[in-house]
DOSE-99669 format. One record per residue (C-alpha): residue number from 1; x, y, z. Coordinates in steps of 0.02 Angstrom, whole numbers. Example, Ala and Ser with C-alpha at 12.3 -4.5 7.8 and 13.67 -1.06 7.14 Angstrom:
BEGIN
+-----+--------+--------+--------+
:   i :   east :  north :     up :
+-----+--------+--------+--------+
:   1 :    615 :   -225 :    390 :
:   2 :    684 :    -53 :    357 :
+-----+--------+--------+--------+
***
This chain:
BEGIN
+-----+--------+--------+--------+
:   i :   east :  north :     up :
+-----+--------+--------+--------+
:   1 :   1748 :     52 :    316 :
:   2 :   1654 :    -96 :    388 :
:   3 :   1645 :   -181 :    218 :
:   4 :   1834 :   -175 :    196 :
:   5 :   1870 :   -212 :    381 :
:   6 :   1793 :   -384 :    368 :
:   7 :   1836 :   -413 :    185 :
:   8 :   2018 :   -416 :    243 :
:   9 :   1978 :   -562 :    359 :
:  10 :   1862 :   -656 :    242 :
:  11 :   1997 :   -674 :    111 :
:  12 :   2092 :   -804 :    213 :
:  13 :   2007 :   -848 :    378 :
:  14 :   1904 :   -996 :    318 :
:  15 :   2016 :  -1059 :    177 :
:  16 :   2191 :  -1035 :    249 :
:  17 :   2198 :  -1218 :    301 :
:  18 :   2187 :  -1274 :    119 :
:  19 :   2345 :  -1177 :     76 :
:  20 :   2439 :  -1224 :    234 :
:  21 :   2414 :  -1410 :    199 :
:  22 :   2487 :  -1392 :     25 :
:  23 :   2631 :  -1285 :     91 :
:  24 :   2689 :  -1418 :    214 :
:  25 :   2613 :  -1335 :    368 :
:  26 :   2456 :  -1440 :    387 :
:  27 :   2503 :  -1501 :    560 :
:  28 :   2515 :  -1320 :    618 :
:  29 :   2342 :  -1265 :    558 :
:  30 :   2275 :  -1260 :    736 :
:  31 :   2419 :  -1146 :    790 :
:  32 :   2380 :  -1021 :    652 :
:  33 :   2204 :  -1001 :    721 :
:  34 :   2260 :  -1008 :    902 :
:  35 :   2379 :   -862 :    870 :
:  36 :   2228 :   -753 :    836 :
:  37 :   2162 :   -794 :   1009 :
:  38 :   2330 :   -769 :   1093 :
:  39 :   2357 :   -594 :   1022 :
:  40 :   2175 :   -552 :   1063 :
:  41 :   2218 :   -571 :   1247 :
:  42 :   2326 :   -415 :   1252 :
:  43 :   2338 :   -319 :   1086 :
:  44 :   2161 :   -244 :   1081 :
:  45 :   2186 :   -178 :   1259 :
:  46 :   2354 :   -101 :   1217 :
:  47 :   2288 :    -18 :   1059 :
:  48 :   2134 :     39 :   1154 :
:  49 :   2244 :    133 :   1277 :
:  50 :   2341 :    212 :   1132 :
:  51 :   2177 :    266 :   1048 :
:  52 :   2112 :    337 :   1212 :
:  53 :   2266 :    444 :   1248 :
:  54 :   2383 :    469 :   1101 :
:  55 :   2318 :    434 :    924 :
:  56 :   2146 :    468 :    852 :
:  57 :   2053 :    302 :    829 :
:  58 :   2026 :    318 :    641 :
:  59 :   2212 :    354 :    614 :
:  60 :   2267 :    212 :    727 :
:  61 :   2147 :     99 :    633 :
:  62 :   2234 :    146 :    471 :
:  63 :   2409 :    124 :    541 :
:  64 :   2365 :    -50 :    608 :
:  65 :   2301 :    -98 :    436 :
:  66 :   2461 :    -32 :    358 :
:  67 :   2565 :   -154 :    462 :
:  68 :   2441 :   -298 :    447 :
:  69 :   2423 :   -274 :    259 :
:  70 :   2609 :   -261 :    229 :
:  71 :   2635 :   -424 :    323 :
:  72 :   2498 :   -509 :    221 :
:  73 :   2586 :   -455 :     60 :
:  74 :   2748 :   -522 :    133 :
:  75 :   2663 :   -691 :    162 :
:  76 :   2610 :   -693 :    -20 :
:  77 :   2788 :   -656 :    -75 :
:  78 :   2857 :   -792 :     39 :
:  79 :   2732 :   -916 :    -33 :
:  80 :   2773 :   -861 :   -210 :
:  81 :   2960 :   -887 :   -182 :
:  82 :   2946 :  -1061 :   -107 :
:  83 :   2808 :  -1193 :   -121 :
:  84 :   2855 :  -1255 :     54 :
:  85 :   2912 :  -1096 :    144 :
:  86 :   3009 :  -1090 :    307 :
:  87 :   2885 :  -1124 :    448 :
:  88 :   2968 :  -1008 :    577 :
:  89 :   2975 :   -863 :    454 :
:  90 :   2798 :   -889 :    391 :
:  91 :   2725 :   -905 :    565 :
:  92 :   2821 :   -752 :    628 :
:  93 :   2759 :   -640 :    487 :
:  94 :   2581 :   -708 :    506 :
:  95 :   2585 :   -675 :    693 :
:  96 :   2638 :   -494 :    666 :
:  97 :   2497 :   -471 :    540 :
:  98 :   2357 :   -536 :    651 :
:  99 :   2431 :   -448 :    804 :
: 100 :   2394 :   -283 :    716 :
: 101 :   2233 :   -342 :    632 :
: 102 :   2139 :   -406 :    785 :
: 103 :   2137 :   -234 :    873 :
: 104 :   2056 :   -158 :    719 :
: 105 :   1894 :   -252 :    755 :
: 106 :   1870 :   -142 :    908 :
: 107 :   1950 :     15 :    833 :
: 108 :   1830 :     12 :    685 :
: 109 :   1684 :      9 :    807 :
: 110 :   1760 :    151 :    907 :
: 111 :   1782 :    257 :    750 :
: 112 :   1607 :    217 :    688 :
: 113 :   1524 :    259 :    854 :
: 114 :   1620 :    423 :    869 :
: 115 :   1576 :    480 :    693 :
: 116 :   1393 :    432 :    709 :
: 117 :   1374 :    521 :    877 :
: 118 :   1458 :    680 :    812 :
: 119 :   1330 :    683 :    673 :
: 120 :   1183 :    666 :    794 :
: 121 :   1142 :    486 :    749 :
: 122 :   1084 :    346 :    863 :
: 123 :   1214 :    206 :    871 :
: 124 :   1086 :     75 :    926 :
: 125 :    976 :    105 :    774 :
: 126 :   1100 :    168 :    645 :
: 127 :   1252 :     58 :    673 :
: 128 :   1179 :   -118 :    645 :
: 129 :   1139 :    -88 :    460 :
: 130 :   1317 :    -23 :    439 :
: 131 :   1391 :   -173 :    531 :
: 132 :   1296 :   -293 :    419 :
: 133 :   1402 :   -227 :    275 :
: 134 :   1550 :   -300 :    367 :
: 135 :   1475 :   -474 :    351 :
: 136 :   1437 :   -436 :    168 :
: 137 :   1620 :   -389 :    141 :
: 138 :   1675 :   -552 :    225 :
: 139 :   1562 :   -653 :    109 :
: 140 :   1615 :   -559 :    -48 :
: 141 :   1799 :   -598 :    -23 :
: 142 :   1758 :   -778 :     23 :
: 143 :   1669 :   -796 :   -144 :
: 144 :   1809 :   -705 :   -235 :
: 145 :   1950 :   -819 :   -173 :
: 146 :   1836 :   -969 :   -201 :
: 147 :   1811 :   -928 :   -386 :
: 148 :   1967 :   -830 :   -436 :
: 149 :   2106 :   -935 :   -511 :
: 150 :   2277 :   -904 :   -583 :
: 151 :   2354 :  -1027 :   -704 :
: 152 :   2440 :  -1046 :   -871 :
: 153 :   2291 :   -965 :   -956 :
: 154 :   2300 :   -813 :   -843 :
: 155 :   2172 :   -747 :   -720 :
: 156 :   1998 :   -827 :   -727 :
: 157 :   1841 :   -856 :   -625 :
: 158 :   1780 :  -1035 :   -611 :
: 159 :   1673 :  -1151 :   -505 :
: 160 :   1755 :  -1306 :   -579 :
: 161 :   1904 :  -1405 :   -513 :
: 162 :   2057 :  -1293 :   -525 :
: 163 :   2212 :  -1310 :   -416 :
: 164 :   2255 :  -1128 :   -453 :
: 165 :   2104 :  -1061 :   -361 :
: 166 :   2152 :   -930 :   -233 :
: 167 :   2070 :  -1034 :    -95 :
: 168 :   2213 :  -1160 :   -116 :
: 169 :   2359 :  -1039 :   -141 :
: 170 :   2456 :   -895 :    -63 :
: 171 :   2352 :   -776 :   -171 :
: 172 :   2222 :   -766 :    -32 :
: 173 :   2350 :   -671 :     73 :
: 174 :   2383 :   -553 :    -72 :
: 175 :   2197 :   -513 :    -83 :
: 176 :   2189 :   -480 :    105 :
: 177 :   2345 :   -371 :    100 :
: 178 :   2285 :   -263 :    -45 :
: 179 :   2116 :   -230 :     40 :
: 180 :   2204 :   -192 :    204 :
: 181 :   2317 :    -63 :    122 :
: 182 :   2166 :     13 :     33 :
: 183 :   2080 :     29 :    202 :
: 184 :   2238 :    109 :    273 :
: 185 :   2223 :    247 :    142 :
: 186 :   2035 :    263 :    164 :
: 187 :   2049 :    285 :    353 :
: 188 :   2141 :    449 :    328 :
: 189 :   1991 :    519 :    234 :
: 190 :   1873 :    484 :    380 :
: 191 :   1812 :    625 :    493 :
: 192 :   1922 :    656 :    645 :
: 193 :   1880 :    559 :    804 :
: 194 :   1947 :    681 :    933 :
: 195 :   2033 :    613 :   1088 :
: 196 :   1928 :    660 :   1238 :
: 197 :   2006 :    707 :   1403 :
: 198 :   1958 :    575 :   1531 :
: 199 :   1984 :    564 :   1718 :
: 200 :   2142 :    473 :   1770 :
: 201 :   2120 :    289 :   1805 :
: 202 :   2222 :    159 :   1896 :
: 203 :   2325 :     34 :   1800 :
: 204 :   2199 :   -103 :   1844 :
: 205 :   2055 :      2 :   1775 :
: 206 :   2152 :     49 :   1619 :
: 207 :   2185 :   -132 :   1571 :
: 208 :   2016 :   -196 :   1631 :
: 209 :   2082 :   -300 :   1775 :
: 210 :   1948 :   -231 :   1891 :
: 211 :   1819 :   -335 :   1796 :
: 212 :   1890 :   -492 :   1877 :
: 213 :   1794 :   -438 :   2033 :
: 214 :   1642 :   -511 :   1945 :
: 215 :   1708 :   -685 :   1983 :
: 216 :   1657 :   -655 :   2164 :
: 217 :   1475 :   -669 :   2106 :
: 218 :   1439 :   -854 :   2079 :
: 219 :   1315 :   -823 :   1938 :
: 220 :   1437 :   -715 :   1840 :
: 221 :   1584 :   -830 :   1877 :
: 222 :   1487 :   -978 :   1805 :
: 223 :   1435 :   -874 :   1655 :
: 224 :   1615 :   -827 :   1614 :
: 225 :   1679 :  -1004 :   1640 :
: 226 :   1545 :  -1076 :   1526 :
: 227 :   1582 :   -936 :   1401 :
: 228 :   1760 :  -1000 :   1394 :
: 229 :   1703 :  -1181 :   1377 :
: 230 :   1585 :  -1138 :   1236 :
: 231 :   1713 :  -1019 :   1160 :
: 232 :   1821 :  -1173 :   1131 :
: 233 :   1703 :  -1214 :    986 :
: 234 :   1719 :  -1045 :    900 :
: 235 :   1867 :  -1069 :    782 :
: 236 :   1856 :  -1256 :    749 :
: 237 :   1751 :  -1243 :    591 :
: 238 :   1839 :  -1083 :    534 :
: 239 :   2001 :  -1181 :    534 :
: 240 :   1946 :  -1352 :    475 :
: 241 :   1779 :  -1342 :    381 :
: 242 :   1855 :  -1304 :    211 :
: 243 :   1999 :  -1432 :    224 :
: 244 :   1867 :  -1560 :    277 :
: 245 :   1749 :  -1525 :    132 :
: 246 :   1894 :  -1510 :      9 :
: 247 :   1959 :  -1680 :     66 :
: 248 :   1817 :  -1763 :    -30 :
: 249 :   1909 :  -1714 :   -189 :
: 250 :   2024 :  -1860 :   -148 :
: 251 :   1877 :  -1980 :   -175 :
: 252 :   1849 :  -2016 :   -361 :
: 253 :   1660 :  -2030 :   -339 :
: 254 :   1650 :  -1855 :   -260 :
: 255 :   1797 :  -1765 :   -341 :
: 256 :   1685 :  -1672 :   -464 :
: 257 :   1546 :  -1621 :   -344 :
: 258 :   1509 :  -1435 :   -325 :
: 259 :   1538 :  -1438 :   -136 :
: 260 :   1709 :  -1522 :   -143 :
: 261 :   1771 :  -1394 :   -271 :
: 262 :   1691 :  -1241 :   -191 :
: 263 :   1711 :  -1270 :     -5 :
: 264 :   1741 :  -1086 :     33 :
: 265 :   1581 :  -1033 :    -55 :
: 266 :   1483 :  -1171 :     32 :
: 267 :   1549 :  -1119 :    203 :
: 268 :   1500 :   -937 :    166 :
: 269 :   1320 :   -990 :    200 :
: 270 :   1375 :   -985 :    383 :
: 271 :   1410 :   -799 :    371 :
: 272 :   1245 :   -767 :    281 :
: 273 :   1158 :   -860 :    422 :
: 274 :   1256 :   -758 :    549 :
: 275 :   1190 :   -595 :    475 :
: 276 :   1010 :   -659 :    483 :
: 277 :   1030 :   -736 :    657 :
: 278 :   1058 :   -565 :    736 :
: 279 :    878 :   -519 :    693 :
: 280 :    811 :   -661 :    803 :
: 281 :    902 :   -611 :    961 :
: 282 :    787 :   -471 :   1028 :
: 283 :    634 :   -585 :   1020 :
: 284 :    718 :   -734 :   1106 :
: 285 :    806 :   -629 :   1238 :
: 286 :    646 :   -540 :   1290 :
: 287 :    538 :   -695 :   1286 :
: 288 :    652 :   -829 :   1358 :
: 289 :    801 :   -746 :   1445 :
: 290 :    987 :   -778 :   1435 :
: 291 :    989 :   -957 :   1500 :
: 292 :    872 :  -1024 :   1366 :
: 293 :    957 :   -921 :   1231 :
: 294 :   1129 :   -989 :   1281 :
: 295 :   1059 :  -1166 :   1287 :
: 296 :    992 :  -1142 :   1110 :
: 297 :   1167 :  -1085 :   1056 :
: 298 :   1247 :  -1238 :   1136 :
: 299 :   1121 :  -1355 :   1055 :
: 300 :   1156 :  -1269 :    889 :
: 301 :   1342 :  -1305 :    909 :
: 302 :   1299 :  -1490 :    934 :
: 303 :   1204 :  -1486 :    770 :
: 304 :   1341 :  -1385 :    684 :
: 305 :   1470 :  -1520 :    718 :
: 306 :   1353 :  -1670 :    707 :
: 307 :   1285 :  -1624 :    535 :
: 308 :   1462 :  -1606 :    469 :
: 309 :   1495 :  -1782 :    531 :
: 310 :   1343 :  -1852 :    441 :
: 311 :   1354 :  -1757 :    276 :
: 312 :   1455 :  -1766 :    115 :
: 313 :   1467 :  -1657 :    -42 :
: 314 :   1355 :  -1770 :   -149 :
: 315 :   1166 :  -1753 :   -154 :
: 316 :   1075 :  -1772 :    -34 :
: 317 :   1221 :  -1773 :     89 :
: 318 :   1267 :  -1595 :     42 :
: 319 :   1100 :  -1539 :    116 :
: 320 :   1169 :  -1586 :    288 :
: 321 :   1318 :  -1471 :    255 :
: 322 :   1197 :  -1333 :    208 :
: 323 :   1097 :  -1361 :    368 :
: 324 :   1258 :  -1356 :    469 :
: 325 :   1301 :  -1188 :    392 :
: 326 :   1126 :  -1119 :    420 :
: 327 :   1123 :  -1170 :    603 :
: 328 :   1291 :  -1080 :    627 :
: 329 :   1201 :   -912 :    635 :
: 330 :   1107 :   -966 :    791 :
: 331 :   1261 :  -1052 :    866 :
: 332 :   1370 :   -897 :    846 :
: 333 :   1250 :   -752 :    872 :
: 334 :   1149 :   -825 :   1016 :
: 335 :   1314 :   -850 :   1107 :
: 336 :   1423 :   -700 :   1060 :
: 337 :   1295 :   -563 :   1039 :
: 338 :   1174 :   -619 :   1175 :
: 339 :   1319 :   -648 :   1295 :
: 340 :   1378 :   -470 :   1268 :
: 341 :   1203 :   -403 :   1300 :
: 342 :   1189 :   -506 :   1460 :
: 343 :   1356 :   -443 :   1527 :
: 344 :   1302 :   -264 :   1489 :
: 345 :   1138 :   -286 :   1584 :
: 346 :   1217 :   -369 :   1736 :
: 347 :   1362 :   -247 :   1767 :
: 348 :   1375 :    -72 :   1839 :
: 349 :   1399 :     63 :   1707 :
: 350 :   1576 :    103 :   1765 :
: 351 :   1628 :    -79 :   1740 :
: 352 :   1536 :   -122 :   1580 :
: 353 :   1680 :    -90 :   1461 :
: 354 :   1799 :   -194 :   1568 :
: 355 :   1669 :   -332 :   1585 :
: 356 :   1648 :   -339 :   1396 :
: 357 :   1836 :   -353 :   1381 :
: 358 :   1834 :   -497 :   1505 :
: 359 :   1696 :   -583 :   1406 :
: 360 :   1801 :   -568 :   1248 :
: 361 :   1955 :   -629 :   1341 :
: 362 :   1864 :   -785 :   1403 :
: 363 :   1784 :   -825 :   1234 :
: 364 :   1893 :   -765 :   1089 :
: 365 :   2052 :   -765 :   1193 :
: 366 :   2067 :   -912 :   1311 :
: 367 :   1921 :  -1016 :   1248 :
: 368 :   1957 :  -1005 :   1062 :
: 369 :   2144 :  -1031 :   1087 :
: 370 :   2126 :  -1186 :   1198 :
: 371 :   1986 :  -1256 :   1090 :
: 372 :   2080 :  -1234 :    927 :
: 373 :   2237 :  -1317 :    993 :
: 374 :   2139 :  -1463 :   1067 :
: 375 :   2040 :  -1483 :    904 :
: 376 :   2204 :  -1484 :    809 :
: 377 :   2268 :  -1627 :    916 :
: 378 :   2109 :  -1727 :    887 :
: 379 :   2113 :  -1699 :    698 :
: 380 :   2299 :  -1735 :    684 :
: 381 :   2267 :  -1898 :    777 :
: 382 :   2126 :  -1958 :    663 :
: 383 :   2177 :  -1875 :    499 :
: 384 :   2333 :  -1842 :    396 :
: 385 :   2385 :  -1734 :    248 :
: 386 :   2415 :  -1825 :     83 :
: 387 :   2548 :  -1779 :    -45 :
: 388 :   2406 :  -1704 :   -149 :
: 389 :   2364 :  -1582 :    -10 :
: 390 :   2206 :  -1666 :     57 :
: 391 :   2173 :  -1687 :    243 :
: 392 :   2098 :  -1863 :    247 :
: 393 :   2054 :  -1987 :    382 :
: 394 :   1915 :  -2025 :    506 :
: 395 :   1832 :  -1854 :    499 :
: 396 :   1669 :  -1923 :    565 :
: 397 :   1750 :  -1970 :    730 :
: 398 :   1821 :  -1793 :    744 :
: 399 :   1655 :  -1706 :    716 :
: 400 :   1563 :  -1823 :    834 :
: 401 :   1694 :  -1791 :    970 :
: 402 :   1667 :  -1603 :    949 :
: 403 :   1477 :  -1628 :    951 :
: 404 :   1490 :  -1735 :   1108 :
: 405 :   1594 :  -1599 :   1193 :
: 406 :   1465 :  -1465 :   1149 :
: 407 :   1326 :  -1577 :   1215 :
: 408 :   1421 :  -1605 :   1378 :
: 409 :   1442 :  -1417 :   1403 :
: 410 :   1258 :  -1391 :   1363 :
: 411 :   1200 :  -1517 :   1495 :
: 412 :   1318 :  -1446 :   1627 :
: 413 :   1258 :  -1268 :   1591 :
: 414 :   1075 :  -1321 :   1606 :
: 415 :   1109 :  -1401 :   1775 :
: 416 :   1225 :  -1272 :   1853 :
: 417 :   1182 :  -1098 :   1788 :
: 418 :   1044 :   -996 :   1868 :
: 419 :    994 :   -822 :   1814 :
: 420 :    956 :   -673 :   1926 :
: 421 :    772 :   -706 :   1952 :
: 422 :    736 :   -532 :   2024 :
: 423 :    814 :   -445 :   1874 :
: 424 :    724 :   -563 :   1755 :
: 425 :    559 :   -523 :   1837 :
: 426 :    590 :   -337 :   1811 :
+-----+--------+--------+--------+
***
């Protein structure tokens, strides 16, 4: 289940920009990624209420994938019918797809936890190895769309220059849709996750609004605000790393380099690093505490952007791209995973679920949405799409602006945020 859950996302998340540029929607790339943040503000909560009261989580997970997968197939058909499809239609269908996909990230966890507990297993010890398969699924479909190509000679796998590669075409949505529909069918073979009767809650508690009380505590208020500020960095490289690396194909001296022709595969090193970065968190959290761990994450984001600005696909410049991808594991995990652990440790048990929802709202909702749209404005100012489908321009200025922003947030956080010394001492 976890393998397919994230394989659905990996098929298009990091390479969608390459297709959009060629389909005449390059200027709207930032909106496609911002939509994921916008729907994350309310759809997971709504589906969580449905799973709590009306539909078993594993069945709701399947039904969400049915709608999301069908919409992905519709995107492929729209792209197949017209090289430059109608923007309003394409965006509307895409929005419906991600609106039903984003809640499945939480529903898959809910189903997994329920099944593991019913079988007497420990979620803390037994779930992480299962969750890692999600990252593996993400990487596998990234590699598949990077190498799979469809042309006059039929279906092939190649690492060479080929405009028919799925990473450049609507076929990436077809791959996502097929896996999503397969997961829909598989979900109905999973053990039942029975709906438990729970005490009645107020509307504010149901939708997690009670967690906003945490803003009364200065320490927590600062933490959530900085989570939003750092969350603005989350989707920038997902949206623009592959168009950036692919843009070097427009330079004759770099058109044949491995990196320029296999941007999706190169960026997949970020997900490999992400899987390994999780293993470092327990040591750093216990030894240094949340402030140092968050500062390390912020410094890693500075390097993530800065190394992109300094590198290129030729040797030895490609090594800087590799380093940028490797540092991503620390940038992402030390922020997202450690932040979730910190929220859990600082909140009362009755408010922990709502507080986690607030953390996700500030990071993947507000932060990622605002950050993606702002990044899009910066990139559209310094770069432009060519008739050949390359996003070219002063990329170095863009990456250094993003790195400077991350550094500014890092310095502010170091000066303003203070941990709960008593709790740290315990």
